[in-house]
C-alpha positions as CSV (number, residue, x, y, z in Angstrom):
1,M,-2.0,12.3,-16.4
2,S,-3.8,10.0,-18.5
3,T,-7.5,11.1,-19.1
4,L,-8.6,7.7,-17.1
5,I,-7.2,9.3,-14.0
6,S,-10.0,11.6,-14.0
7,E,-12.5,8.8,-13.8
8,R,-14.3,7.5,-10.8
9,P,-11.6,5.5,-8.7
10,D,-14.0,2.4,-8.8
11,S,-14.3,2.5,-12.5
12,A,-13.9,-0.8,-14.2
13,D,-12.1,0.8,-17.2
14,L,-9.5,2.3,-14.8
15,A,-9.0,-0.8,-12.9
16,D,-8.3,-2.8,-16.0
17,H,-6.2,-0.1,-17.7
18,A,-3.9,0.1,-14.6
19,G,-2.4,-3.2,-15.8
20,T,-0.7,-1.4,-18.6
21,W,1.0,1.0,-16.3
22,R,4.8,0.6,-15.5
23,S,5.7,1.5,-11.9
24,A,8.7,1.4,-9.5
25,Y,9.0,1.2,-5.8
26,L,11.9,2.4,-3.7
27,H,12.2,1.2,-0.1
28,F,13.7,3.5,2.8
29,P,13.9,1.4,5.8
30,F,15.0,3.9,8.4
31,C,12.8,4.8,11.5
32,A,13.3,6.7,14.7
33,R,11.9,3.6,16.4
34,L,10.0,0.5,15.6
35,C,6.2,0.5,16.1
36,P,5.0,-2.6,17.9
37,Y,2.7,-3.9,15.2
38,C,5.2,-3.4,12.1
39,D,6.6,-6.3,10.4
40,F,8.2,-4.3,7.4
41,A,11.8,-4.5,6.5
42,V,12.9,-1.6,8.7
43,V,15.7,-0.6,11.1
44,A,15.8,1.9,13.8
45,G,18.8,3.8,15.5
46,R,20.8,3.4,12.1
47,D,20.4,6.8,10.7
48,A,24.0,7.1,10.2
49,E,24.0,4.7,7.4
50,Q,21.4,6.6,5.4
51,Q,23.6,8.1,2.9
52,R,25.6,4.7,2.4
53,Y,22.1,3.0,1.7
54,L,21.0,5.7,-0.7
55,A,24.3,5.2,-2.8
56,A,23.5,1.6,-2.6
57,L,19.9,2.2,-4.1
58,S,21.5,4.1,-6.9
59,Q,23.9,1.2,-7.6
60,E,21.1,-1.2,-7.7
61,I,19.1,0.8,-10.2
62,A,22.3,0.9,-12.3
63,F,22.3,-2.9,-12.4
64,E,19.6,-3.1,-15.0
65,E,17.8,-1.0,-17.8
66,S,14.7,0.6,-16.4
67,W,11.6,1.2,-18.4
68,A,11.2,4.3,-20.2
69,S,8.5,6.8,-18.9
70,L,7.4,5.2,-15.7
71,D,3.9,6.0,-14.9
72,A,4.1,5.7,-11.2
73,L,6.9,5.9,-8.5
74,Y,6.6,5.2,-4.8
75,L,8.8,5.7,-2.0
76,G,7.8,3.8,1.1
77,G,9.3,2.7,4.3
78,G,10.2,2.8,6.9
79,T,10.0,6.6,7.2
80,P,11.1,8.2,4.0
81,S,10.4,11.9,5.2
82,R,13.5,11.1,7.5
83,A,15.6,11.2,4.3
84,D,17.4,14.1,2.6
85,P,15.2,15.1,-0.3
86,G,18.2,16.2,-2.4
87,L,19.9,13.0,-2.1
88,V,16.6,11.0,-2.9
89,A,16.3,13.3,-5.9
90,A,19.9,12.2,-7.0
91,V,18.5,8.5,-6.8
92,L,15.5,9.1,-8.7
93,A,17.7,10.5,-11.6
94,G,18.5,7.0,-12.3
95,L,15.1,6.3,-13.4
96,D,13.2,7.5,-16.4
97,V,10.0,8.9,-15.0
98,A,7.1,10.5,-17.2
99,E,6.6,14.1,-16.6
100,D,3.0,13.4,-15.7
101,A,3.9,10.5,-13.3
102,E,2.4,10.1,-10.0
103,I,5.5,10.3,-7.5
104,S,4.5,9.4,-4.1
105,L,6.2,9.8,-0.7
106,E,5.3,8.1,2.8
107,A,5.8,10.6,5.6
108,N,5.2,10.7,9.4
109,P,3.5,13.9,10.5
110,E,6.1,14.6,13.4
111,D,8.9,14.8,10.9
112,W,7.1,17.1,8.5
113,T,7.8,20.8,8.1
114,L,6.8,23.3,5.6
115,A,10.3,23.7,4.5
116,G,10.7,20.0,4.1
117,A,7.4,19.9,2.2
118,Q,8.8,22.4,-0.2
119,A,12.1,20.4,-0.7
120,W,10.2,17.3,-1.5
121,R,8.0,19.2,-4.0
122,A,11.4,20.4,-5.4
123,A,12.5,16.8,-5.8
124,G,9.6,15.9,-8.0
125,F,7.1,14.4,-5.5
126,N,3.6,15.2,-6.0
127,R,1.6,12.9,-3.6
128,V,2.3,12.5,0.0
129,S,0.8,9.8,2.4
130,F,0.8,10.6,6.0
131,G,1.1,7.8,8.6
132,A,-1.6,9.5,10.8
133,Q,-3.0,6.1,12.2
134,S,-5.3,7.9,14.7
135,F,-6.2,11.3,16.0
136,D,-6.9,9.6,19.6
137,P,-3.9,10.3,21.8
138,A,-4.4,7.2,23.7
139,T,-4.7,5.1,20.5
140,L,-1.5,6.8,19.3
141,R,0.4,5.9,22.5
142,Y,-0.7,2.1,22.2
143,L,0.5,2.2,18.5
144,G,3.7,3.5,19.6
145,R,3.5,6.6,17.6
146,R,5.5,9.8,18.2
147,H,3.1,12.4,17.0
148,D,-0.2,14.0,18.2
149,P,-3.3,15.1,16.3
150,D,-2.0,18.5,15.8
151,H,1.2,17.3,14.1
152,I,-1.2,15.6,11.5
153,R,-3.3,18.8,10.9
154,R,-0.1,20.9,10.6
155,A,1.3,18.3,8.2
156,V,-1.6,18.4,5.7
157,G,-1.7,22.2,5.7
158,W,2.1,22.3,4.9
159,A,1.6,19.7,2.1
160,R,-1.2,21.8,0.6
161,E,0.9,25.0,1.1
162,A,3.8,23.5,-0.8
163,G,1.7,22.3,-3.8
164,F,1.3,18.7,-3.4
165,R,-1.6,17.7,-5.8
166,S,-2.7,14.7,-3.6
167,V,-2.7,14.0,0.0
168,N,-3.5,10.8,1.8
169,L,-4.2,9.8,5.5
170,D,-3.5,6.4,6.6
171,L,-5.7,5.4,9.7
172,I,-5.6,2.1,11.7
173,F,-8.6,0.9,13.6
174,G,-9.3,-1.8,16.1
175,A,-6.8,-1.3,18.8
176,P,-8.1,-3.2,22.1
177,G,-10.0,-0.6,24.2
178,E,-10.2,2.1,21.4
179,D,-13.2,4.4,21.9
180,G,-11.9,7.3,19.6
181,W,-12.6,5.7,16.1
182,V,-15.6,8.0,15.3
183,R,-13.6,11.1,16.4
184,S,-10.6,10.0,14.4
185,L,-12.6,9.7,11.2
186,E,-14.3,13.1,12.0
187,A,-11.0,14.6,12.3
188,A,-9.5,13.1,9.4
189,L,-12.4,13.9,7.0
190,A,-12.4,17.4,8.3
191,L,-8.9,18.0,6.5
192,E,-10.6,17.0,3.2
193,P,-7.9,14.4,2.3
194,D,-7.9,13.4,-1.4
195,H,-7.3,9.8,-0.3
196,L,-8.0,7.8,2.7
197,S,-6.7,4.4,3.7
198,C,-8.2,2.5,6.8
199,Y,-6.5,-0.8,8.0
200,A,-7.6,-3.1,10.7
201,L,-4.7,-3.6,13.3
202,T,-3.3,-7.0,12.7
203,V,-1.1,-8.9,15.0
204,E,1.7,-10.1,12.7
205,P,4.1,-13.0,13.9
206,G,7.5,-11.8,15.2
207,T,6.3,-8.3,16.1
208,E,6.4,-6.7,19.6
209,L,2.6,-6.7,19.4
210,H,2.6,-10.4,18.9
211,R,4.8,-11.1,21.7
212,R,2.6,-9.1,23.9
213,V,-0.7,-10.9,22.7
214,L,1.2,-14.2,23.6
215,G,2.0,-12.9,26.9
216,G,-1.7,-12.2,27.6
217,E,-2.4,-8.8,26.4
218,T,-5.9,-8.5,24.8
219,A,-5.9,-9.1,21.0
220,P,-7.9,-7.1,18.6
221,D,-11.4,-8.1,18.3
222,P,-12.5,-9.0,14.4
223,D,-16.1,-8.5,14.9
224,R,-15.5,-4.9,16.4
225,Q,-13.1,-4.3,13.6
226,A,-15.9,-5.1,11.2
227,D,-18.2,-2.7,12.7
228,Q,-15.6,0.0,12.6
229,W,-14.8,-0.7,9.0
230,E,-18.5,-0.2,8.1
231,L,-18.5,3.2,9.8
232,A,-15.5,4.2,7.8
233,E,-17.2,3.1,4.6
234,A,-20.3,5.1,5.5
235,M,-18.5,8.2,6.8
236,A,-16.0,8.4,3.8
237,G,-18.8,7.8,1.4
238,A,-20.7,10.8,3.0
239,A,-17.7,13.1,2.7
240,G,-17.5,12.3,-1.1
241,L,-14.7,9.7,-1.2
242,V,-15.3,6.7,-3.2
243,R,-14.1,3.1,-2.0
244,Y,-12.2,1.4,-4.9
245,E,-10.5,-1.2,-2.9
246,V,-11.3,-2.9,0.5
247,S,-9.2,-0.5,2.5
248,N,-8.9,2.6,0.2
249,W,-11.1,5.6,-0.6
250,A,-10.4,8.3,-2.9
251,R,-11.8,11.4,-4.7
252,P,-11.9,11.2,-8.6
253,G,-8.4,11.6,-9.9
254,H,-6.7,10.5,-6.7
255,A,-6.6,6.7,-6.8
256,V,-3.1,5.5,-6.3
257,R,-1.5,4.5,-9.6
258,Y,1.2,2.2,-8.1
259,N,-1.5,0.3,-6.0
260,L,-3.9,0.1,-8.9
261,A,-1.1,-1.4,-11.2
262,V,-0.4,-3.9,-8.6
263,W,-3.9,-5.1,-8.1
264,A,-4.1,-5.3,-11.9
265,Q,-1.3,-7.8,-12.1
266,G,0.8,-4.8,-13.8
267,E,4.6,-5.0,-13.7
268,Y,6.6,-2.9,-11.5
269,L,10.3,-2.6,-10.5
270,A,11.5,-2.4,-6.9
271,Y,14.6,-1.4,-5.1
272,G,16.0,-1.6,-1.6
273,L,15.9,-3.6,1.5
274,G,13.2,-6.4,1.3
275,A,11.6,-4.9,-1.9
276,H,9.5,-7.1,-4.1
277,R,9.5,-6.7,-8.0
278,F,7.4,-8.2,-10.8
279,R,8.9,-8.0,-14.2
280,D,8.8,-10.4,-17.4
281,R,6.6,-12.7,-15.4
282,V,9.1,-13.3,-12.7
283,R,8.5,-12.1,-9.1
284,S,11.5,-11.6,-7.0
285,H,12.4,-10.1,-3.6
286,N,15.6,-8.5,-2.1
287,Y,17.3,-9.5,1.2
288,R,15.6,-8.2,4.2
289,H,18.9,-7.8,6.5
290,L,20.5,-4.3,6.1
291,E,24.0,-5.3,5.9
292,T,23.3,-8.3,3.7
293,Y,21.6,-6.1,1.3
294,L,24.3,-3.3,1.4
295,A,27.2,-5.8,1.1
296,A,25.7,-7.6,-1.9
297,V,25.2,-4.2,-3.7
298,E,28.7,-2.9,-3.0
299,R,30.3,-6.2,-4.3
300,G,28.4,-5.4,-7.7
301,E,25.7,-8.1,-7.1
302,R,21.9,-8.0,-7.4
303,P,20.7,-8.2,-3.8
304,Q,18.1,-11.0,-4.9
305,A,17.0,-13.3,-2.1
306,G,14.6,-15.4,-4.1
307,A,12.4,-15.5,-7.2
308,E,9.4,-17.4,-8.9
309,V,7.9,-17.5,-12.3
310,I,4.3,-16.3,-12.4
311,E,2.6,-17.9,-15.4
312,G,-0.1,-20.1,-16.7
313,W,-2.5,-21.2,-14.1
314,I,-0.7,-19.7,-11.3
315,A,-0.9,-16.3,-13.0
316,E,-4.6,-16.7,-13.8
317,V,-5.4,-17.4,-10.3
318,E,-3.3,-14.7,-9.1
319,R,-5.1,-12.3,-11.4
320,V,-8.4,-13.1,-10.0
321,F,-6.9,-13.1,-6.3
322,L,-5.6,-9.7,-6.7
323,G,-8.5,-8.3,-8.8
324,I,-11.3,-9.1,-6.5
325,R,-10.1,-6.6,-3.7
326,R,-11.1,-3.8,-6.2
327,A,-14.6,-2.4,-5.9
328,A,-14.9,-2.8,-9.7
329,G,-13.9,-6.5,-9.5
330,V,-12.1,-8.4,-12.1
331,V,-12.8,-10.2,-15.5
332,A,-13.8,-13.6,-14.1
333,G,-11.7,-15.6,-16.6
334,A,-11.0,-19.3,-16.2
335,A,-10.1,-19.0,-12.4
336,G,-13.3,-17.1,-11.6
337,H,-15.5,-19.4,-13.4
338,A,-13.7,-22.4,-11.8
339,L,-14.8,-20.7,-8.5
340,L,-18.4,-20.0,-9.5
341,A,-18.7,-23.7,-10.5
342,A,-17.5,-25.0,-7.3
343,P,-19.8,-25.8,-4.3
344,A,-18.1,-22.8,-2.3
345,G,-18.5,-20.4,-5.1
346,E,-22.3,-21.4,-5.5
347,Q,-22.7,-20.7,-1.7
348,L,-21.0,-17.4,-1.9
349,L,-23.1,-16.3,-4.9
350,A,-26.3,-17.5,-3.3
351,A,-25.3,-15.6,0.0
352,G,-24.7,-12.3,-2.0
353,V,-21.1,-12.2,-1.2
354,I,-20.0,-12.3,-4.8
355,E,-22.0,-11.3,-7.9
356,V,-21.4,-11.8,-11.6
357,V,-21.9,-8.3,-13.5
358,G,-21.4,-8.9,-17.2
359,D,-18.0,-10.6,-17.4
360,R,-16.8,-9.5,-14.1
361,L,-16.7,-11.2,-10.7
362,V,-17.5,-8.6,-7.9
363,V,-17.3,-8.9,-4.3
364,R,-20.4,-7.2,-2.9
365,R,-19.5,-7.7,0.9
366,P,-15.9,-6.4,1.1
367,L,-15.4,-7.6,4.7
368,L,-15.7,-11.1,3.3
369,T,-12.9,-10.7,0.7
370,D,-10.5,-12.8,2.4
371,A,-13.2,-15.7,2.7
372,V,-13.6,-15.4,-1.2
373,S,-9.8,-15.4,-1.5
374,R,-9.6,-18.7,0.4
375,A,-12.3,-20.3,-1.5
376,L,-10.5,-19.3,-4.7
377,L,-7.2,-20.7,-3.6
378,S,-8.8,-23.9,-2.6
379,V,-10.6,-24.3,-5.9
380,A,-7.5,-23.4,-7.7
381,R,-5.4,-26.3,-5.7
382,A,-8.2,-28.7,-6.5
383,E,-7.9,-27.9,-10.2
384,V,-4.3,-29.0,-10.3
385,G,-4.9,-32.0,-7.9
386,E,-3.1,-30.7,-4.9
């Protein structure tokens, strides 16, 4: 790995250097069942189509010339751990991945076995991210998860035994009535993960959870979620994890390369159902309907559903929009200075929400990052007369 990887996750040098990395994302949409809060491009009960889908992934990869020596590769979903590691390895053979690349896999604890962990390591994966979500059985049931806390503990142990260099745990907080958040954090940190992600439960339009809330079910409480995030910040920090983005903490050397590259406005390839890519200043996305995606690829067509050019003022605003999520902040540049000069920016500065450190714009109150983003977009629109 690059020597920069050994630096603190919140290092400004690391954050900025990540923009030079080249990454690729592969999407595996198959799940045993759909979680009520999920709005990703996923399908349930269609495992029989996995082999056809992986063949389509290989074909899509072959449609264009990949970059040489990818720095990071991320297999997300869906539930990639339900795939055949050998078949996935054959798909990855179509990409030129650097010998020291970070190769990540998302996994569900209940699907994970020691033999499976060893097979994924043999396929080249060196980082695994477990969708733990909670160590509280009642919260797991509310979230529609199929595992229990012991599944998580065993999965982490098997990942270590198989030789994964980096293990992440994803947690979700803020489910209505949740009273086990402290215990979940304690249990997660007791496993000494290399990386921890904590996300507030969000009610996304079109999901089962959205329909339930519209029907009268209690929605998550943002104020309570804010308290829970602050608890995660304190406990993760006490355990030696460093926050480098609003929802992500890591030990030195374990910040996620793929994510860092995206937040630094680096270029990335993407393949599979609903996948988004950014290459040559063009952001494009694939079809989200499985049969539409498969049919397009099998006809020999790129499964692209739409694209937009990201350049000029739009690219500058996006650079700051993405960069302020990082603890290291972002070089202010034209868009940052436009925000600072506007009344909204002056108010945020006076309130200590944002700070200028050298040439960088840094959000000092991470829970208000979305408010800073909204202010930035408002100023950006005013600059072009919208």
